[in-house]
C-alpha positions as CSV (number, residue, x, y, z in Angstrom):
1,X,23.5,-40.7,49.3
2,X,22.4,-44.3,48.9
3,X,19.3,-45.7,50.6
4,X,19.8,-48.6,52.9
5,X,17.0,-51.1,52.5
6,X,16.2,-54.1,54.8
7,X,15.5,-57.5,53.3
8,X,14.3,-60.4,55.4
9,X,16.2,-63.6,54.7
10,X,13.3,-66.1,54.7
11,X,15.5,-69.2,55.3
12,X,17.4,-67.9,58.3
13,X,15.0,-65.3,59.6
14,X,17.8,-62.7,59.5
15,X,17.5,-59.2,58.1
16,X,20.1,-58.3,55.6
17,X,20.9,-54.7,54.6
18,X,21.9,-53.6,51.2
19,X,22.5,-50.2,49.6
20,X,20.4,-49.0,46.8
21,X,22.4,-46.6,44.7
22,X,20.9,-43.9,42.5
23,X,21.7,-44.1,38.7
24,X,23.9,-41.0,39.1
25,X,25.9,-42.7,41.9
26,X,26.3,-45.8,39.7
27,X,27.6,-43.8,36.8
28,X,30.1,-42.0,39.1
29,X,31.3,-45.4,40.4
30,X,31.6,-46.8,36.9
31,X,33.7,-43.8,35.9
32,X,36.0,-44.6,38.9
33,X,36.0,-48.2,38.0
34,X,37.1,-47.3,34.4
35,X,40.0,-45.2,35.8
36,X,41.1,-48.0,38.1
37,X,40.9,-50.5,35.2
38,X,43.1,-48.2,33.1
39,X,45.6,-48.2,35.9
40,X,45.8,-52.0,35.5
41,X,43.7,-53.1,38.5
42,X,41.8,-56.3,38.3
43,X,38.0,-56.5,38.7
44,X,38.4,-58.0,42.2
45,X,40.6,-55.1,43.2
46,X,38.2,-52.6,41.7
47,X,35.2,-54.2,43.5
48,X,37.1,-54.2,46.8
49,X,37.8,-50.5,46.4
50,X,34.3,-49.6,45.4
51,X,32.8,-51.9,48.1
52,X,30.6,-53.8,45.7
53,X,30.5,-57.4,44.4
54,X,31.8,-58.4,41.0
55,X,28.2,-59.4,40.0
56,X,27.1,-55.8,40.8
57,X,29.9,-54.3,38.8
58,X,29.1,-56.5,35.9
59,X,25.4,-55.7,36.1
60,X,26.1,-51.9,36.3
61,X,28.4,-52.1,33.3
62,X,25.7,-53.8,31.3
63,X,22.9,-51.5,32.4
64,X,24.7,-48.1,32.7
65,X,27.9,-48.7,30.8
66,X,28.0,-45.7,28.4
67,X,25.6,-43.5,30.3
68,X,26.6,-39.9,31.2
69,X,25.8,-38.2,34.5
70,X,23.1,-36.1,32.8
71,X,21.5,-39.1,31.3
72,X,21.5,-40.8,34.7
73,X,19.8,-37.8,36.2
74,X,17.2,-37.9,33.5
75,X,16.7,-41.6,34.0
76,X,16.1,-41.0,37.7
77,X,13.5,-38.3,36.9
78,X,11.8,-40.5,34.3
79,X,11.6,-43.4,36.8
80,X,10.1,-41.1,39.5
81,X,7.5,-39.9,37.0
82,X,6.7,-43.4,35.8
83,X,6.2,-44.5,39.4
84,X,3.8,-41.6,40.0
85,X,1.8,-42.4,36.9
86,X,1.6,-46.0,37.9
87,X,0.2,-45.0,41.3
88,X,-2.3,-42.7,39.6
89,X,-3.4,-45.5,37.3
90,X,-3.8,-48.0,40.1
91,X,-5.9,-45.5,42.1
92,X,-8.1,-44.9,39.1
93,X,-8.6,-48.6,38.5
94,X,-9.5,-49.1,42.2
95,X,-12.0,-46.3,42.0
96,X,-13.6,-47.9,38.9
97,X,-13.8,-51.2,40.6
98,X,-15.4,-49.7,43.7
99,X,-18.0,-47.9,41.5
100,X,-18.8,-51.2,39.6
101,X,-19.2,-53.1,42.9
102,X,-21.4,-50.3,44.3
103,X,-23.6,-50.3,41.1
104,X,-24.0,-54.1,41.2
105,X,-25.1,-54.0,44.8
106,X,-27.6,-51.2,44.2
107,X,-29.1,-52.9,41.1
108,X,-29.9,-56.2,42.9
109,X,-33.6,-56.7,43.2
110,X,-34.8,-56.2,46.7
111,X,-37.1,-58.7,48.3
112,X,-40.0,-57.1,50.2
113,X,-39.9,-57.6,54.0
């Protein structure tokens, strides 16, 4: 299942929707595109059948071209883990910053009343 994400079009003020496919879904669609290509279909016909743009098909072929479904699953897992680690690092950096600020505030000389 692909996620549907809203993007706001700054110029027109409209909200556009696009589908975010998982790497696994992309590999499956690329396999289907290869079969259609072998049948003699053009890129335009393939894109129409897969309901994607030619630019998307080209980008997917460049990024996921020779990837297997198992590799796509592993890529998805690694991306999730990477996102989790980035969040942990960001939280640790914020905690360090708060501690530094707190220490600076506590070490300021106090003026007697």
